[in-house]
N, C-alpha and C positions, 0 to 999 in steps of 0.2 A: 446671204450664202454667195461665197465666192465662186466665180466661174473657173471652169477648167483651166483656161490660159493663165488666169492671174496666179492661180495655186501653182502651175508649172514655172512661171517667171519667179515667184518667190522662193520656190523651192531651189531653183538653179543659182540664184544670187546668194543664199545661205551657203550653199555647196561652195561656191567660188570663194566666198570670204573664210570658210573653213580651211581650204586647199593652199590658202596664201600663206608664204612661210612667214614665221615671226621674226622680227629683228633680234637682233643681239642682245640689246638691253631687256627687251619684254622676255626673251627666252631665259635670261638670267633671274629676272625677278619671278618668273613663274616657277622655275626649279628650286630657288631659294624657299619660296613659300610652300612648296610641297615638302621638301626636306625638313625645314622648320617646323612644320604641322607634325610630320611624322615622329621627329626627335622629341617634341613636346608630349606627344601621344606616349612614347615610349619611356620618359620621365616621370609622366603622370602614372602610367602603369606601375612602374618600379615603386613610386612613393606610396601608392595605393596597397600594393602587395605587401610592402614593408609595413606599413601601418595596420593591415590586417593580422599579418603575423604577430605584431606586438600585442595586439587586442586579443587575440586568441590565447596568447600566453599570460594575458593578464588575469585570466581565471584561476591558473595555478599558483601565480606570483605573489597573489594578494595575501596579507597576513590575516586581516580580519575578514571573514566571510558572511556578510549578513545582505539584506536586501538593499540598503544603500548603495553598498560597493557594487552589488550585482547591477543596478539601475545606471550606476556611472559608468560601468563598462559599457552597457547599452548606448548610452547616450554619448559616449565619446565615439563609439563606432559610426553612428548616425551623422553626427556633426562633421567630422573629419573624413568621410568617404561618402560623397554626394552621389557619386555613380553607384554605389552599393555593390562594389565587386566582392564576390566571394560570399554573398549573403546565404547561401544554401549551407556552405560549409560552417559559417558563422552560427547559423541558428542550430545545427546539428551539435556543435561543440557547447553551445549555451544549454543545450536541453540536457546534456549530460551531468551539468553542475547546478542543476535546480535542487536535488536534494542536498546536495554539499553545503548549498548558501542557505539553505532551510527557507525556500521560496517556492517549494513545488506545490502549494496550496494557495497560492496569492494569484487572484484572477488579473489583477492589475499587471503583474509581471508578465504573463502570459500575453496579455494585450501589446505591452512594449515591445516584448519579442516578435509578435506577428507584424507589427508595425515596420520592422526593418526589411520587409518585402517592398519593393517598388510598387507604385498603384497605378493601374491602367494598363502596363506594359504586357501582361499575362492575360487579358481579356480576349477571347477569341472573337475574330472579326467575320468569319464565314462558317458555313456549315462543315466544311472539311478540317479546319481547326478543331472544331467541336469533336468531330468523330474521332480523330487522331490525337486527342488529348493534348493541347496546346500547353508547351513548357512542362513536360512531366515531372522533372526534377522538383520544381518550385511546389507543385501540388503535392507530391509525395511529402516534402518536408512539413508542409502545412498539416497534412493529414496525421503526421507523425506528432506534431504540437499537439492538435486536439486528441489523439491517443494518449498522450501523457496527461492531459487534464483528465480524461475520462478514468485512467488509472488512480489518479489522485483525488476523484470524487470532485472535482470543480465543475460547477455547472456554469456554462458561457451565458452571456447576456445579449440584448439587442444590439449593442454597439458593435461586439464582435462579429455579427451577422453584417453589419454594414461595412466594417473594414474587408470582409471577405468578398463582399459584392463588388468593391472598389479594386481588389486586387486581382480576382479570378473571374469575375462576372456571375451571371446566373447559372451557368451550364457547367461550372467547375467541380470537381470531384470534393474539394474541402467544404463547399457549400451545403453538397448533399450530406456530408458526414456530420457537420453541425446539425442540419435540421433532426437526424436521427438521433443525436445526443439531446436535443431540446424535447425530443418526444419521450424517450425512454429513461433518461436521468431524474427529471422531476417526479416520475412515479414510483422510484426507487430509493428515493434519498431520504425518506422518513420511514421506510419499512423494517428497519432494523429493532427487533424487539429489545436490545440490550443498546441503547444509545450511548454514545461516548461524548463527551463535551469537546468542543473545537474551539482553540486548538487543543490537541490531545496533551494532557497533563504529563510532565516529566518525573514528578515525585513517585518513586517505587511503591510508596505506602498508599497513595491515592489509586494507582493501577491495581494494587493488590485488592483494594475495595471493590472495585469495579468488577475484578476478576471474580470475586467470591460472590458477589450479587448475581453475575451472569450464571455461574456454575450453579448455585442454590435456588435459582427461580424456580425450579420445580416444586417447592414447598413454600407457600406464601408466608408460613409462620417460622421460616428461618431468622434468627438473630445474627447479626453481623457484631462480634466483640473484637475489641482491641487490648491487647496486653503489652507490656514491657519486661522483657527478662531481668531487667534490673531490680523488679519487685520481688523475684523468685530467689529463694534461699539457695546458695552455692552454685548459681549460674555463672557461666564463663564468658559467653557472649552478651554484649551489651546491644541488643536490636530489638526491633517490634514484632509482633505477632497479630495478624488478622486471621481471626477465626469464625466459621460459620456453623452453627448447630440449631436445630430446631426443638421444640417440645417433644414432637413426636419421635425423635432422635433419641432424646433423653430418656424417653419411656422404653424404646427398643433396648437402650443399653441396660436398663434396670432389669429386662428380662434376660439377659445374656447369662448363660451357665458360668459360674464362677471358676469352674475348673478348666474350661476352653479359653485359650490366648486369643486376643484380638491384635491386630497387625496395623502398624503405621508404614504405609507403602509410599513410594514416589522417588524421585520428583516427575510429577506429570507436567504437560504444559498447556496453557490456554492462551489464546491471543485477545488483546484489548487494543482495538484498532491496529497500530502497525506495531505494538509493543508486546514482547511475549514474557508471560510471567509463569514462574514455577509453583506448583502447589502440591501438598501431601494430603492423603485421606486416613483417617481412623476407620478400620474395616473389620468386621467380625466373620466367622466362617460361615459357609452356606448353610441356609436353614433347610432341613428335611421338610418335604412337603408330602403329605400322605396323598395319593393320588385315587380317587374313589372308583373312578371309570377307568381301569387300565385297559380293559379289552372293550371296545364298544359292541362287538360283535356277541358277547357272552350275555344271554338272556336268562342265566341261571338265578342271578341275584339282581332283579329289577327293583330300583329305587322308587318306592310309592311316597309322595310328599306326606300323605295324611296319616300313615302308619308308620313311617320310618322315624325312629327313636335315635337316629346317630347324632353325633356331635355336629354342629354347623361349622363348616371351615371357613375362615374368613378370607377375604381376597387380601393378598400381600400388599402392602404400601408402596410407596414409591421409592422408598429406602432399600427395601428388600428385592434385590436384584438377584440374577441366577449365579453370579460370581460371589456374592456376598452381601451383607448387611452393611450399609454406611452410616456411620455414626457422627463423624464430624469431618470437615474439611479445614486446612489453614494455608496461609503464605506466610514466609518469614523473611527478614531482611537479609539473612546470610545462608538460609536454607541447609543448616548443619546439624548435625545429630544432637549437639547441645541445646541449640534452640528449639528442636521439636521436644527434646526432653522438658523443657520449660513450657513447652505448650502443654504436655500432659499434666505437668504440676498444676497449671492454672485450671484446667479443667477438672480436677480432682475436687477443687472447693465447692463447685455446683454439683458434681457428681461423685460421691464418695466411693462408689462402687469401683472406680478406677484403681483405688489404692488395694483392693484384693484381686482383681482381674490380672493375670499376667499380660504384660504390654510387649510384643515383640516387633522390633525395628527392621525393616526390610528395605534396603536403598538399591536402586538400579544405577549402575555407572554410566555417566553419560558418554564416555569415550570407550570404544569398543574396538580395539585393533584386531580386526578378523584376518589381516594378512600374515599373522604371525602364529595366531593360535586357533585351535579348532573351533567349530560352532558351538558345540556343546559346553565348552569352556568360556565361551565369549560372554554367557549371560552370568556374570557373577554379581552376587548380592551380600551385602553386609548384614548381618544376622545379629543383634543384641537382644537378649532378655533381660527384662527390669522387672523386679518385685519390689514392692514396697511392705 
């Protein structure tokens, strides 16, 4: 330990040295070094800002948008911007173009995008920095990236946890968001009763098969059939038809009164992953059901099972609903009247009763301009009656 006298002497000597005036040469050298460093910093900032702007515009100016081009833009930003200036804005812009480049379900792309954030700089050093959310913008943009992964059903891995630890430490909000995702997402990842292959197929015919399987899953005896309109006589459209019909529906169609019409209604929509498919239904009129017990408080006609000789009322099938009886469903490549007429022609080969029962086509318009017409007139339907 230094004595009080020694410390006083050292302090006075240092103060005296600082108070001594610099020579003219030393002053010039010092001012030159200061101004030179400031000018270099300004030039570096201008270069970094110009390069960041060019990289941000690279997402929109590229002709081919795929995974390799997206990773090249990220790599160029990392290599030519060592200080990582504007990394928050860069990540926000890059997140907007994930869907356009088709990499919104790729875990490796999310890792490379998270790697843009500097390591160790945002780790809180004391209790107060932890309490007041150290570097909030950076934490929010990391949480936005994790939410994007959650929306696209991308489950993170342990490597991403190590990256978040190196960037924000153990007390960062992105790491807590990561832990919640790792708890819930594996639980719900395989709970879909109608799984869809990954990546999602782009062929509309394959999507139509998946949609028909999803809709007709209430009856395990449903058979999915494929037809081609070119095999139908006098067909105008050259397209495909995916039809769903079970043996129970065929029996219900055979019991249908011949003088009552059945209806082809649609289009309705069903989602297969992130793709929307239009489908049509073949439906009959509502079946009248005799309600034996109309008044539960009426005891004048008590039903006794041993003596009652009334006819047994069977429970309605899954296809007999309150709004009608569903006989078949289909999805076509063009969703036109001619393709649906070809669908009925194809069903007539296995169900000859369709040649006798009148079929009415009812179509709902997909565009309803309610700004110019009344609400009652907005529900326009095209009705065409066809008899063979």
